[in-house]
Structures are given as structure tokens and as C-alpha cells.
N, C-alpha and C positions, 0 to 999 in steps of 0.2 A: 369326130371328137379327137382332141389332142391327147398325146400319151406322155406319161412321166416314166422314165427309166430309173429304177432305184438300184444302184450298184452297191453290193455289199461284199467287201473283202472279209474273208473268214479265216481265222487260224485258232484252233483249239477253243471253240466257244460252245462246248457241249452243254454248259449250264444255262446259257442265255439265248441260244439260237431260236428255239421254238417260241420263246416269249417275244423276241423282237419281231419275228414274222407275224405273230398274232397282233401285235401293236400296229404294224404296217397295214395289215388287212383291215383293221378297224377304222383307219383314217378315211373320212369321207372327202373325196376330191371331185373337182369338176373334170379332171383328166382321168383317162384310163391308166391303170398301173401296169408296169412291166417290172418284175422283180428278177434281178440277175445276181445269183449267188456264186461267188468265186472262192473255192476252197484252196487255200495255199498250203496243201499237204498237212492237214491236221492229223494228229496222232492220238487224240484223247477220246475218240468215239464220235466226234462231230460228223465224220463221213458216214457213219451208220444212219444218223438223222437225215443227212442229205439223200442217201439212197432211198430212205422211206418217202421223202418228199418227191423224188423222181417217180417212185412207184405209183403215186397218186395221179401223176400225169396231168398236173394243173397247167393249162396253156399259158397262164400269166407268169409262170415261174420257169426260169432256166437255170440249171445247175452246171457249173464248169469246174474242172479240177486241174490243179497244177501237179505234175508228177514229182516235183521236188519243192521244198520251201524256197520261195524267191523273194518274199517281202511284200509289204502293203502296196507299194507303188506298182510292182509288177502285177499284183492281183487287180488293182484298179485299171491298169492299162488293158488287161484281158477283158474286164467288164465293159470298159468304154468301147472296145472294138465290137462287142456284141450288142450294144445299145441301139434300139430302133425308135426310141421315143423322140418327141420334139424337144423335151427338156430332160436333163440327167441330173440326179442328185446322188451324192455320196452318203451312205449310211453305214456306220459301224455296227457291229453285231453285239456290242457289249453292254447295251442298255444305258450308256452315259447320255445319249441324245434321244430326244422324245419325238417320235414321228408325228405327234399331234401338231408339231410346228410346221408341217409341210404346207398347209394352205396359205399361211402368211408368207412363207418363203418363196413360193412359186408365183404369188399374185403380182409382184412388180414386173415380172417377165410377161405374164399373160396380158397385163395392161400396157405393154410396150414402153415401160418406164425403165427397163434395165435389160442388159444382156446376161448379167451374172448377179447372183445374190449370195452373200455370205451370211451364215447365221452366227452372230457374235455372242460370245459368253461374257463380254466385258462392257457392252454399252449400258447395261443396267447395274454395273458394279461387279464385284467379285462374287461368283456363285460358289455354292458348296462343292468341295472337292478340288478347288483350284488353288488353295493356299500354298501348297508346296511348289507348284509349277507356275504360279502367277507371275513372278518376277521374270522367269525365263521366257514365258510366252510374250510378255510385254516387250522385253528386250528384242526378241527375234522379230516381232511385228514392227517395232520401231526401225530396226535395221532394214527390213524389207521395204518399209515405206520410204526410207531415205534413198534407197537405190532404185525403186520402181516409180517413184513420184505419186504413188497412191497415198491415201490417208484413211486407213482402216484401223480397227481396234483389235482384230483377231485373225491374223493370217493363218494360224495353225488350226483353225476350226475344221472339224470334220464336215459340217454342213456347208457344202458348196453346191449351188444350183446353177447349171450352165446350159445355155442353148446347145443342143447336141450338134448342130451344124458347125458351131464354133469349136466345140471339143474335138470333133473329127478332124479339124484342120490343124490342130496343135500337135506337134511331134514331141511326145513325152518319153523320157528315158530313165527316170529314177526307179529303182527297185524297192527302196525302203521308204522311210518317212521324208526323204528329200522331195517326194512328190508334192508336198504342200507348198513349199516356196517355189518349186518349179512351175506349178500351175499358176500361181499368183504372178510370177515374173512374166510368164508368156502371155497371160491375159492382159497385163499392163502394156506389153510391147504392141499388142494388137489394139490398144486403146479402147478396150471393151468398157461399156458403161456398167460399173459395179456399184451396188448398194448393199448396205448391211441391215439386217433385221435382228433384234434381240431374240434370243432363244432360251429355252430351259436346258439345264445341264446338271447332271449328277455324276461327278467324277468318282472313279473307283481306285482304290489303292493297289499296289503291286501284289499284295496277297490275295486279291480277287482276280488277278489275271492281267492287269495293265501291262502293256508290252513296251511302250516307249520308255527310253532310259536317258540319263544325262549324256551318254555318248551320242545319242541321236540329236540332242540339243546342240552339242558342239559341232556335229556334222552339218546341222542346219545352217550354221554361220557360213561354212564353206559353200553350201549349195546356194544360199542367197546371193553371194558374190559371184559364184560361177554362172548362174543362170542370168544374171544381169549383164555380165561382160563377155562371157565365152560361149553361150549357147542361146 
């Protein structure tokens, strides 16, 4: 049986961590699941939950810890290094993305119709929670498309499913949210066959713990250009 590695970067998600894990466990898949939790030095009690998960000693769950806060990109790189599945999917811990979308996201790769699948929040129109960030997301995706030659609707989506063999060969360097345009640029350079699938999405506001800011959006412009021409 093939295996799906689910890499979850975590930072201060004490309110949502147990629920997202419950949702992931509830998803029925044709693949075995491997859950890799990477805590990026949480300080809100999240680590107590993770210690409890470790105490259960579930062979399908691996918990990794950063000794200092390094950023989402760094947490993902740690998780990717530990992945042993045939496919790897990125999953945020904040309940914005619905694990029930896994089956349709992995199917094109299982059917040998794609190397990479992105879950798009925009192919079915603007979803709840995207009004504030809609224009910024569309602009960044447009700029990424212009420089990579891809034509996708949602470069910044969390849900990226990638053949692990490809992921292991890509040298990633971003520590923060620049990881999104970096992954996209480097997949484009490898000419990977990428398809998009519409997904469910419930955006959360900053008062509920959303961490990406306008500064990250500005930085993303630099990263899109950098990874197209300089790395």
C-alpha cells in the first residue's frame, strides 16, 4: 500500500490542534497515513498537547520540535526531511483547510495524471474568509504565473500534494512564507505536471490567530522574482 505523508507546521495552535488531528484521522483514504507534526517553538501550551500525543506512542504520528521559532518554511523543510510516504501533502493546523479534500487531491497523482496537485480556493470563485486577502493572493499568483510559465489560480494555497521523490530532490531555503512561491518556482523549473483541484476553505481573521501579514505579502513579491532568476 502507498503512503501519504501529512506534514503539519505548528505554531501556537493550542485551540485547534486536537481538532485538526481528529479530522485527519477521520478521512478515509486508499493510502496509509503518516502524520508529521513540526512544532516551531510554540509558547501557548501547544507543546503540552504534543507531549501527550507522544505519550500515546502512535506509530503513525511523529512529533518534531524546533528549539527556537524559525518560521513556517523552516518547519516544512524539517517535516519534508522526515517524510517517508510516496506522496506528501502540506496541512495547516488552523482549521482553514478541510482534510476531507484529501481523496480528490491525491487521486490525479495516483492515476498518474499529475506529479503535483494544488488545492485551489479560487477555481470555484471567492470563498468565505478571502475577501480581505483576495486581491493580494490573485496578484501574487499572477506575478508567479508570469515568471514561471504556469497558469494556476492559487499559488499561495496551503494544500500542495507532491510526489515525495520530487520533493526530496528540491533544495528549499525559505524560512517563512516565502516557501510558497519557492516551491512553485522550483516545481516549474523541473517542468512537473501540475494540476489544480477546487477545495473547501474557511479563512480565519487575525484575532483568531492568523499569522501571515501584509509584510509577508510584500516579501512574497521579492521571493517570486528571486526564485525565478537567482535560485
